[in-house]
N, C-alpha and C positions, 0 to 999 in steps of 0.2 A: 394727849387725851382730850377729846372734845365731847362734852355731854351732849351738846346740840347735834353732833353728827352720829353719835352712838346710841342715843336714847330717843325714842319717839316722844316728842315733847307735847303730850296731850295733857290737858289741865289736871285731871285727877291724879294721874301717875306722877307728874313732875311735882305736884304738891306733896304727895306722900314721900317722895325722895327728899325734898327739901326739909320736911318735918323730921325724917329719920336722920338726915345729916346734922340738922340743928341739935337734936337730942344727943347724937354721938359726940358733939362738941361740948355738951353740957351748958348750952345757952338758952336763955328765954327768947321769945320772939323779939323783944325789944333789944336785947344784946346782939342777936343775930343781925338785926336791921342795922345797928351801928357798925358792925364789922363789914357789912356789904355797902354801907353808905346809902341805905334806903330808909324808908319810914316803917314804923311798926305796922300800920295798916296794910302796907304793901306786902310784907311777909305774911301777914294774916290772910290776905286775899289769895296769895299763892298757895298756902297750905290748905285753904278751904276750897280750892278749885275754882275760884271766881275769875282769876286772871293767871297768866303765865309770865315768867320773867322775861325781860327784854334781852336782847343779844348781849348787851353789856353786863347785865346781871348774871347771865349764864356764864360768861367768861370769869366773872368774880367767883361764882360757885365752883367752877372748874378749878380755880386756884386754891380754893379751900379744900377740895377733894385731894388735890395734889399735896397740899400741906399736911394733910392727915396721913399721908404715906400709905402703908399697907392697909391700915384700918379704912381709909377712904376708898382705896381700890376695891376692897372686899365689899363695902357698902354699894359701890357703883356696880360691881359684878352681880351682886344679889338683886339689885334693882333691875339691871338689864335682863336677868333671867326671868324676873316677874313680868317684864314688858313684852316678852315674846308671845 
């Protein structure tokens, strides 16, 4: 599964997806940043639509989606539906 290949990575929508993913994991922006190995301001900028994740960050996000299993797949499917 590749978020980058399956989802149109435009800033507002990827930010919404990251926000929903983070909440589904029960993490703050600070905690999510630690999991991904980025800074809090980076996650904040993604969620607020100011920047989009790098290719490496997208790969790390994909791994989180996979780790969530069915819950992650459902979130991704819902997001894809909204992106059409």
